[in-house]
Structures are given as C-alpha cells and as structure tokens.
C-alpha positions in Angstrom: 144.0 164.9 -122.6 146.1 166.7 -125.2 148.1 163.6 -126.0 144.9 161.8 -126.9 143.7 164.8 -129.1 147.2 164.8 -130.9 147.1 161.0 -131.4 143.6 161.1 -132.8 144.5 164.0 -135.2 147.6 162.2 -136.4 145.6 159.0 -137.0 143.0 161.0 -138.9 145.3 162.6 -141.3 147.5 159.7 -141.9 144.8 156.9 -142.5 143.8 156.3 -146.3 140.9 158.4 -147.5 137.7 156.3 -148.0 134.5 156.9 -150.0 132.0 154.2 -149.2 133.7 150.9 -149.8 136.4 152.5 -152.1 139.7 153.2 -150.4 142.1 155.6 -152.2 145.9 155.3 -152.2 146.4 158.5 -150.3 145.7 160.0 -146.9 144.3 163.5 -145.9 147.8 164.9 -145.3 149.0 163.8 -148.7 145.9 165.3 -150.3 146.6 168.6 -148.8 150.4 168.7 -149.3 150.8 167.1 -152.7 147.6 168.2 -154.4 145.6 171.1 -152.9 148.4 173.3 -151.6 150.4 173.2 -154.8 147.2 173.7 -156.8 146.4 176.9 -154.8 149.9 178.2 -155.1 149.9 177.6 -158.9 146.5 179.4 -159.1 147.9 182.5 -157.1 151.2 182.5 -159.2 149.3 182.5 -162.4 147.1 185.2 -161.1 149.9 187.4 -160.3 151.7 186.8 -163.5 148.4 187.7 -165.3 148.0 190.9 -163.3 151.6 191.8 -164.1 151.3 191.3 -167.8 148.0 193.3 -167.8 149.8 196.2 -166.1 152.6 196.1 -168.6 150.2 196.0 -171.5 148.1 198.9 -170.0 151.2 201.1 -169.9 152.4 200.2 -173.3 151.6 202.2 -176.4 149.9 199.2 -178.2 146.4 199.7 -179.6 143.5 198.9 -177.2 142.1 196.3 -179.6 145.5 194.5 -179.8 145.9 194.7 -176.0 142.4 193.2 -175.6 143.2 190.3 -177.9 146.5 189.6 -176.2 144.9 189.7 -172.7 142.2 187.4 -173.9 144.9 184.9 -175.3 146.7 185.1 -172.0 143.6 184.2 -170.1 143.1 181.1 -172.3 146.8 180.2 -172.0 146.6 180.5 -168.2 143.6 178.3 -168.0 145.4 175.6 -170.1 148.5 175.8 -168.0 146.3 175.5 -164.8 144.6 172.4 -166.3 147.9 170.9 -167.2 149.1 171.4 -163.6 145.9 170.0 -162.3 146.4 166.8 -164.4 150.1 166.4 -163.3 149.3 166.7 -159.5 146.1 164.5 -159.9 148.2 161.7 -161.5 151.0 162.1 -158.9 148.3 161.8 -156.2 147.0 158.5 -157.4 150.2 157.1 -158.7 150.3 153.9 -160.8 146.7 153.0 -159.8 145.2 156.0 -161.6 144.0 154.0 -164.5 142.0 151.7 -162.2 140.3 154.7 -160.5 139.5 156.3 -163.7 137.7 153.2 -164.9 135.8 153.0 -161.6 134.8 156.6 -162.0 133.4 156.1 -165.5 131.7 152.8 -164.5 130.0 154.9 -161.8 129.0 157.5 -164.3 127.6 154.8 -166.5 125.0 153.5 -163.9 121.5 154.1 -165.3 119.5 156.8 -163.5 116.4 156.5 -165.5 115.3 153.8 -167.9 112.4 154.7 -170.4 111.8 152.1 -173.1 115.1 151.6 -174.9 116.7 154.7 -173.3 119.0 154.6 -170.4 120.0 158.1 -169.0 123.1 158.0 -166.9 125.4 160.7 -165.4 127.4 160.7 -168.6 124.3 161.4 -170.6 123.4 164.2 -168.2 126.9 165.8 -168.5 126.9 165.4 -172.3 123.6 167.5 -172.5 125.5 170.5 -171.3 127.8 171.0 -174.4 124.7 170.2 -176.6 122.7 173.0 -175.0 125.6 175.4 -175.3 126.2 174.4 -179.0 122.5 174.8 -179.6 122.5 178.3 -178.1 125.7 179.3 -180.1 124.4 177.9 -183.4 121.1 179.7 -182.9 122.8 183.0 -182.4 125.1 182.4 -185.4 122.1 181.5 -187.6 120.3 184.6 -186.5 123.2 186.8 -187.4 123.8 184.9 -190.7 120.2 185.3 -191.8 120.0 188.9 -190.9 123.3 189.8 -192.8 123.2 187.4 -195.7 119.4 187.6 -196.6 117.4 190.2 -194.8 119.7 193.0 -195.6 119.0 192.5 -199.3 115.1 192.9 -198.7 113.3 196.1 -197.7 111.7 194.6 -194.5 110.6 196.6 -191.5 112.1 195.9 -188.1 109.2 193.9 -186.8 109.3 191.4 -189.7 113.1 191.1 -189.4 112.7 190.5 -185.7 110.2 187.7 -186.2 112.1 185.9 -188.9 115.4 186.0 -187.2 113.9 185.0 -183.8 112.2 182.1 -185.3 115.3 181.0 -187.2 117.3 181.1 -184.0 114.8 179.1 -181.9 114.3 176.6 -184.9 118.1 175.9 -185.2 118.4 175.6 -181.4 115.5 172.9 -181.3 116.8 171.1 -184.3 120.4 171.0 -182.8 119.2 169.8 -179.5 117.2 166.9 -181.0 120.1 165.8 -183.1 122.5 166.0 -180.2 120.1 164.0 -177.9 119.9 161.3 -180.6 123.6 161.2 -180.9 124.2 160.7 -177.2 121.6 157.8 -177.4 118.4 159.4 -175.9 115.4 158.2 -177.7 113.1 161.2 -178.0 110.0 159.1 -178.6 110.4 157.2 -175.3 111.1 160.4 -173.6 107.9 161.8 -174.8 105.9 159.3 -172.8 108.0 160.1 -169.7 107.5 163.8 -170.0 103.9 163.3 -170.5 103.5 161.5 -167.2 105.7 164.0 -165.4 103.7 166.8 -167.1 100.5 165.7 -165.3 102.2 166.1 -161.9 104.1 169.2 -162.7 101.5 171.0 -164.9 99.7 172.6 -162.0 102.9 173.8 -160.4 104.3 175.1 -163.7 101.2 177.0 -164.9 103.0 180.3 -164.7 106.0 179.1 -166.7 103.7 177.6 -169.4 101.7 180.7 -169.6 104.9 182.8 -170.0 106.2 180.4 -172.6 103.1 180.7 -174.8 102.9 184.5 -174.1 106.5 184.7 -175.5 105.5 182.8 -178.7 102.5 185.2 -179.1 105.0 188.2 -178.7 107.2 186.8 -181.4 104.4 186.1 -183.9 102.1 189.2 -183.3 105.0 191.7 -182.6 103.2 194.0 -180.2 106.9 195.0 -179.1 110.2 194.3 -180.5 113.8 194.8 -179.3 114.9 198.5 -179.0 111.3 199.6 -178.8 110.7 202.3 -176.2 107.6 201.2 -174.1 105.5 202.0 -171.0 104.2 199.1 -169.0 102.6 199.7 -165.5 104.0 203.2 -165.5 107.5 201.9 -166.2 109.2 203.5 -169.2 112.1 202.0 -170.8 113.7 200.3 -173.9 113.2 196.6 -174.7 116.6 195.0 -174.5 115.9 191.3 -175.1 112.7 189.3 -175.7 113.1 185.7 -174.5 110.6 182.8 -174.4 109.7 183.3 -170.8 110.4 186.9 -170.1 111.4 190.3 -171.6 114.2 192.5 -170.4 113.6 196.2 -170.2 116.2 198.9 -169.4 114.5 201.8 -167.8 115.4 205.5 -168.1 117.5 205.3 -165.0 119.3 202.3 -166.4 117.7 199.7 -164.1 117.0 196.4 -165.6 113.4 195.0 -165.2 112.6 191.4 -166.0 108.9 191.3 -167.0 107.2 188.0 -167.5 105.7 187.6 -170.9 102.2 186.8 -169.6 102.2 190.4 -168.0 103.0 191.9 -171.4 100.2 190.0 -173.1 97.6 190.8 -170.5 98.4 194.4 -169.8 98.1 197.5 -172.1 101.5 198.3 -173.6 102.2 201.9 -174.7 104.6 201.4 -177.5 106.3 204.7 -178.7 108.0 203.0 -181.6 105.5 200.4 -182.9 105.5 201.5 -186.5 108.3 204.2 -186.5 110.4 206.1 -183.8 108.8 209.5 -184.6 106.7 211.0 -182.0 105.0 214.3 -181.1 106.0 216.2 -178.0 104.3 219.2 -176.5 105.5 222.0 -174.1 103.0 224.0 -172.2 103.7 227.6 -170.8 101.6 230.4 -169.4 102.0 234.1 -170.5 100.5 237.2 -168.8 97.3 238.6 -169.9 99.1 241.8 -171.1 101.2 239.8 -173.6 100.7 240.1 -177.4 99.6 236.6 -178.2 100.7 236.9 -182.0 104.2 237.7 -180.8 104.1 234.7 -178.2 103.0 232.3 -181.0 105.7 233.6 -183.4 108.6 233.2 -180.8 107.3 229.7 -180.0 107.0 228.6 -183.5 110.5 229.9 -184.3 112.2 228.1 -181.6 110.2 224.9 -182.4 111.7 225.0 -185.8 115.2 225.5 -184.5 115.1 222.5 -182.2 117.8 220.2 -183.3 115.6 217.2 -182.6 112.8 218.3 -184.6 111.8 216.1 -187.7 112.9 218.0 -190.8 110.0 219.4 -192.9 107.4 218.8 -190.3 104.8 221.2 -189.0 105.3 223.2 -185.9 102.1 224.0 -184.1 101.3 226.6 -181.5 98.0 226.6 -179.8 96.1 228.8 -177.2 94.9 226.2 -174.8 93.0 228.1 -172.1 92.5 231.4 -170.1 93.4 230.5 -166.5 93.5 232.4 -163.3 97.1 233.4 -163.5 97.6 233.7 -167.3 97.0 232.4 -170.8 98.2 228.8 -171.3 100.1 228.2 -174.6 101.2 225.0 -176.1 104.1 224.2 -178.6 103.7 221.0 -180.5 106.5 219.5 -182.6 107.4 216.3 -184.2 110.8 214.6 -183.2 112.8 212.1 -185.1 113.6 209.5 -182.4 111.6 208.7 -179.3 114.8 208.1 -177.3 115.4 211.8 -177.6 112.0 212.8 -176.1 113.3 214.3 -172.9 116.3 216.0 -174.6 114.0 217.7 -176.9 111.5 218.8 -174.2 114.4 220.1 -172.1 115.7 222.1 -175.1 112.3 223.7 -175.7 111.8 224.6 -172.2 115.2 226.2 -171.8 114.8 228.3 -175.0 111.3 229.3 -174.1 112.7 230.7 -170.9 115.6 232.6 -172.8 113.5 233.9 -175.7 110.7 235.2 -173.5 113.2 237.1 -171.5 114.7 238.6 -174.7 111.2 239.5 -176.1 109.9 240.9 -172.8 107.1 238.3 -172.5 106.2 237.6 -168.9 105.6 234.2 -167.5 103.1 234.9 -164.5 103.1 233.2 -161.1 99.9 232.3 -159.2 98.4 235.4 -157.4 95.2 236.3 -155.6 93.4 239.6 -155.0 91.8 239.9 -151.6 89.3 242.8 -151.0 88.9 243.8 -147.3 85.6 245.7 -146.6 85.5 248.1 -143.5 82.3 249.3 -142.1 83.6 252.7 -140.6 82.5 255.7 -142.9 85.8 257.4 -141.8 88.0 254.8 -143.3 86.5 254.8 -146.9 84.9 251.9 -148.8 87.8 249.4 -148.4 91.2 248.5 -149.6 92.4 245.7 -152.0 95.5 243.7 -150.9 97.3 241.6 -153.5 98.8 238.4 -152.3 
C-alpha cells in the first residue's frame, strides 16, 4: 500500500504541469525547487535586511525626516530587487521556450470578452483601466491642490466656496482623464453608452441606494450643508467631517471612531452643523447656589471667570442669568462665546472647574437636594410634633 502511495506521489510531482491543453516545460517538483522556494527565501532575506537597516537607522543620530526618506528609498529598492529575482527565476523555469509562452499568454489576454459596436474589450483592456483610474485619481488630487494654492489663496473666499470649487475641479479632472484614457486604449465611449444603458435597466432597481447616494453627494457638494472639518451632529452622533465622497461621508467622532454615513442619510435627515458659517459658538454652564447666597456676588464671580476663560472669544459679552428658583437652590447660568467649536468641551470643563474653586474661595454654597419631613403626633404630652430633615 505504501509502495503504491509513493509511486503515485513521485509520478504526480515529476510529470509536466498542464493547464487545459497547454503543457509547460517543468514539473511540480521543479516549480517548487527552482521557483517558489528560492522566491520565498529571497523575500525573507530582503525582509531581514530591511529590518536590520531600519534598526541601524533608528539608532543613528540622523534627522527623522532623512531617516524616513532613506527607509522609503530602501523599500522601493527592495521591491525592484524582488521583481528582478522573480524575472530571473521565471525565465529559468521556462528556459528557451519562454518567448513562446509569453506570446501564448498575451494572445489569451487579447481574446475579446465583450464586443459592442466597434469596441472589443479584452483582459488587456481591463488591466489597462487600472492605471487609468489610478492616474485619474492622482491627477484629480493634484489639480485640487494646485487650484487651492495657486488661485484660491489669492481670493478672499470662505471655506464653503473653496470646498465646492476644489471638489468640482478634482472630479472634473478625474472624469476628463478617464475619458481620454479609455479612448487611448481603444474603448469607444459612444458604443459603451448603449451597453451601459441596457445594463442600467436591469441593474437600476438593485442599485437604487447607490444612485441615491451619488446624487445626494452631488447635492452636498453644490449646496454645501456641510464641508470638510465641520463639527456636526447627525442622529445623536457628534463628530468632525473628515472627507466627503460621492457616495458617502467620513466622520470622526469625539471618541476617534470613524463613521461612514451614506450621503442620502445626510440629505434626508436634520444636520446640526456647529460650524456652518463660522466656528464660533455659545456655551453655557448651569450651577445652583443656596438661597442664602448674595446673587450679586455670585453674578460677579461667574462673569469674572467667564472673561478669564482662555477659550473665550476676545471682546465678546459674558452673560450671567438667574434661571429659576428650584427646590434645592437658585439656578444660575453662565453664557460665553468661544472661538472654536472643537474646544467646546475644554471650555465647559474649564468653567465648571473654576466655578467650583471660586465658589469655595468666596464662601458661596452649592446646595444638594434635601427634603423637610414633619411628623405629627396626637399625644398631648409629646407636643405638637417634630421636623426631621433628610
């Protein structure tokens, strides 16, 4: 039994590898020993060399920026070396017949997958679209940065207008680059329009959500209810807008959690935008004082610390109000303007901390809830009753 097993295993690893009707000039054992194993060893060796050089660079006294550039160059050099080793091992594996197999490979890639009018889409065409989309994305970002720095910096435009212009520029360059690239690789866009129209009928119902999010993204870009770096509240989630994309918006919450919100949800729901026109907002701190307190003194203390708050907007009014007379004490409110909404909770904490400290220094009491309970007793020897304070 074992003899039959070993004979079968030897035959399996020594017969030439086949792919359909194509027979390759190597067997499974040669594939492992002359290609896969040396390639894995080369990858491990390059990895160890990179880690060793990184350790040496980290322990050196070279500037961090220079170290980062050197390490980045080493990564690129390592990838080029690995590709060179791959090419050498690949050519050794196929031997003198490598040219024939390369021609067969490209002839396989050139087989039409879709024919629409005068356009033939092959695997080569599909592969060529990858660098086109990458180039379109890169040129879009480059155009956005160029327009922002070269033109818009010279005009006194608010953030919302700058955002709209740069975003439209980016997507316009991306669409134009994609159309030119598709034409270069031989795709007739007019014939594809008919194909996509037919496909759209079948896929339209299944892609309703995506289409809704796309048009919602366009609406957000044009109407600007939010823009990047805005502090917003949506569905009781407060955070900062990190990126607005065509289909979704990325929001970073106060706990540094990333929330991906479909654009249609932003258009359909009420958005609380703290920084729509500017980043200045009003905050308020409420505190109770005892009924025995001097309210004029309390108002002076609150107004003074509100003016000293480092987050307060310069030359703005600090308001102190008597809100209500409650069961346990008198409720007071301190109202101040702050310069940036991102410092809202810092400013609130600063006010609360200093209210506690200043009230202790001034002898102002912050009451706690209490209740007076009167117990009535019928016995004439016990008096009229006692009051117990809880």
